[in-house]
C-alpha positions in Angstrom: 103.0 162.2 -8.6 105.1 159.2 -7.2 103.2 156.1 -9.6 104.0 158.6 -12.7 107.6 158.7 -12.0 108.1 155.1 -11.4 105.7 154.2 -14.1 108.3 156.4 -16.7 111.5 155.0 -15.0 110.2 151.1 -15.6 108.7 151.9 -19.1 111.8 153.8 -19.9 114.2 151.1 -18.6 112.5 148.2 -20.6 112.5 150.4 -23.9 116.2 151.2 -23.7 118.9 149.2 -24.5 121.6 148.5 -21.7 124.9 146.7 -20.8 125.3 144.2 -18.5 128.8 143.6 -16.6 129.6 140.0 -16.1 132.1 138.3 -13.5 135.1 137.8 -15.8 134.4 142.1 -17.0 133.4 141.1 -20.1 130.3 143.1 -21.1 127.9 141.6 -22.5 125.3 144.2 -24.7 121.3 143.2 -24.5 119.6 145.1 -27.3 115.7 144.9 -26.4 113.4 144.4 -29.3 109.5 144.7 -29.9 108.2 141.5 -32.3 104.9 142.4 -33.5 102.8 139.2 -32.5 99.4 140.1 -33.6 97.3 143.1 -34.8 93.2 142.9 -34.5 90.5 145.2 -34.5 89.9 147.7 -37.4 86.8 148.1 -39.6 86.6 144.7 -40.8 87.4 143.1 -37.5 91.5 141.6 -38.3 93.2 139.1 -36.9 96.5 138.9 -38.1 99.4 136.7 -36.5 103.3 137.8 -37.3 106.0 135.1 -37.0 108.6 136.0 -34.7 111.0 138.9 -36.6 109.1 139.6 -39.4 108.2 142.9 -37.6 110.6 144.3 -35.3 110.5 147.6 -33.5 113.6 149.0 -31.8 113.1 152.1 -29.7 116.2 154.0 -28.5 115.5 156.1 -25.7 118.4 158.5 -25.5 117.9 159.4 -29.3 114.5 159.4 -29.4 114.2 157.3 -32.4 112.0 153.9 -33.4 113.7 151.6 -35.5 111.5 149.8 -37.7 112.2 146.1 -39.8 109.2 145.2 -41.3 109.9 141.9 -43.3 106.1 140.9 -44.3 105.3 140.2 -47.3 101.6 139.6 -47.1 100.1 142.8 -48.3 96.5 141.6 -46.8 97.7 141.9 -43.5 97.6 144.8 -41.2 101.1 145.3 -40.0 101.9 148.7 -38.9 105.1 151.1 -39.9 107.1 150.2 -42.9 110.8 149.8 -42.6 112.6 152.9 -41.1 113.9 155.1 -38.6 111.2 157.5 -36.9 111.3 160.0 -34.3 108.9 158.9 -31.3 107.8 160.6 -28.1 105.3 159.9 -25.1 102.6 161.9 -24.0 101.6 160.9 -20.2 98.3 162.2 -19.0 96.9 160.9 -15.7 98.0 157.2 -15.7 97.8 156.8 -19.5 101.0 156.8 -21.9 100.5 157.6 -25.7 102.8 157.0 -28.1 103.6 159.5 -30.9 105.5 158.7 -34.2 107.0 161.6 -36.2 104.5 163.9 -34.7 101.6 161.7 -34.9 99.9 160.3 -32.2 99.3 156.6 -32.6 97.8 155.4 -29.6 97.9 154.5 -25.8 100.8 152.2 -24.6 100.8 149.4 -21.9 103.3 147.2 -21.1 101.9 144.2 -19.5 104.7 141.3 -18.7 107.0 141.1 -21.5 104.6 143.0 -24.1 104.0 145.8 -25.3 100.3 147.1 -26.7 99.5 149.7 -28.7 95.7 150.6 -28.9 95.1 153.3 -31.7 90.9 153.6 -30.3 92.4 155.0 -27.2 94.3 158.6 -27.4 94.9 161.4 -25.9 91.9 163.2 -27.6 89.8 160.6 -26.8 88.1 156.7 -27.7 87.6 155.4 -31.1 86.2 152.3 -32.0 88.0 151.6 -35.1 91.8 151.6 -34.4 93.9 148.4 -34.6 95.5 146.7 -31.6 99.1 146.2 -32.0 100.6 143.1 -29.7 104.4 143.1 -29.6 106.2 140.1 -27.6 109.5 141.4 -25.7 112.7 139.7 -27.2 116.2 140.5 -25.7 119.2 139.8 -27.7 122.7 139.5 -25.9 125.7 139.9 -28.2 
C-alpha cells in the first residue's frame, strides 16, 4: 500500500507542471514535456526514431488533460496520437499503471529515469503481442 501511494505521488509530480521560487522571489515556471523518441513493435516490427520536438505530450494532472503536438509529416512512421487535447486517466492494478486516453486504454506506463514508456502489449485486461512501445524523453522547459 505504501509503495502504491509513493509511486502515485512520484508519478503525479513528474507529470505535472510546477513552479519554483528563486532566491530573488521571481518565480520560474517549469513545464514538463514528454518528447517522443522512438516507437517500436507492431505487426511489422517497426523501429521509428523521432527528432526532439517532433511529437510532444504534455500532461495536465489538475485538469486530467493530455495535450499532444504532433509535427510528424512522415506518414510511414507510427507516431501515436494526432495533435489535440485529450482526457486521460490512470488505472492502477497491483504494481502496474495503465494509461487511458479518451476512455480507451492505451497500455502500461513506466517511468525509468527521464523517460516515459507506454507499452500497448500490456493492458489491465492482459497481454498482447502486436502493440507498439512508445518511448518518450523528459524535457523540462523553464520560462
